[in-house]
C-alpha angles and dihedrals in degrees: 000000000000120000105243107170143356122297134173091295091063116109088236129206133306111244132201128203114240135170089262094049134268118342133184115261093227090056092053091049089065094050112104102192122026109222113183093245092054111033133353123159115218096226100037119108124215095258090063095051100096133150124256091254091056093045090052089066094053129075126257112294138184110291090222091063105036138014120267119254097257120140114237108268139142130207113219136192110243096181131006116230136165089267096043114045122174148084138237119255116208096208093050092047091050091051096044092048089049097230091168095068090036087068088068093051112092091211094056100034096094091048091056091046092052091048093050091047090055092049095047093045122074092025091277094139094066091053093058125094117267094253091053091049092053091047094051093048088050089053090050090051091051090048090053090049090051091051090048091050099044097034088222136116093024091152091057091053092048091052091052092049090053090054091046093051092051091051093050094047094048092047093051089055092049099096122012093317095308129100119251117249136033117353090212091054093050090046087058089047092051092054092048093048091049090053091049092052091046091054091048093049093051094055110114121179111198128191114251115263125250091266092066109087143211102030126193092264090055094059118100120249092255091062092048089052092051090051093051092046088064095056114105099185119079090206090063089053091052091049092048092051091055093049101060136011093229091053090047090055092049093045090055091061116107093226092067093056094039091058090047091052093051090047096056105031139050124248091250092055091048093051091052091051092047092053090054102040106030110096102183125032091213098051128082110256121243098253094187091057090045091051094053091044091054092043092057093047103038107013126224127294104268095204089052089071093065131063088209133012136185115272132209117221108223093207105049098019092237130151115220145150107263095219091056100039127204140240099273127191088228089065098039103044116062093193093053090047091054092050089052091053091052090050093052104277136293120318118243116248119260119239114241115206118200095264091052090047091058092051089069087067098042092253 
């Protein structure tokens, strides 16, 4: 009978004691920044707790003292067969992809916010295992701390807190006024949620003093236009137009909405909309009206909302951040690399938006 998966004769995994319990050593090796709620070696002093980007500049060190220089990545099971048995764990994937330090990366911040919004909405959080719930609340706490430190993306934090409050209220009414599940677990959740709300309440955004120049109102109209041309969300344009008369004047220009239309939609979709909505062939079309028409019919490009998304390697079935890369079989195996050349070259990785990421875990 063929040997399909591990049994009691397997050598097993190497485990490390953390503040959150025991974790696999290979999971900790893919963690860039060791926050106390995620990973924290007992015998590691503060000088040795560095991020993956800092460790990449150093030489090889003892694995008992510092993390190995491995980019955050996570192998997943696309399809279970008789030869490949297994499942994907959300908490392990979140740790291995180092979402905690990704919160502090401006390129990946919106991706983490969208993922947390999906998990908090639709009562998905309460259907997760206890370890995954604690990990996601820890991520939300770190996100709130990042917003409080940078004084940016306050609206994103408020939207997440609204979703969190609805989850907590509905869960407290689940069974005779008490939440379902372990009381100790929900006690831990209550302390984490209280800390998150306390961080959000203490955020104070003050206007720069007179010594800080130039301010936004001092910039010429050409600079304001260049700023607005780089906005990919129509809601931000509407908010900007209501904030200042100069921005309102620029947002009413057809060029702003034309660029937004070409950013989100294909040329074929635009031509179909123009044939329906354009009245006169000699007049300039109303690009704002065309944008909202296309948005209702086709929706917006999901990957356009994020500066960086997760990617799926088609060769080794590995999730990774494209800017950091991952140890791919196409780079490590010369024979496999030669076969790829004969087949036409390596395949580009596929982008994985937050909704597609959750489908790997049946969420």
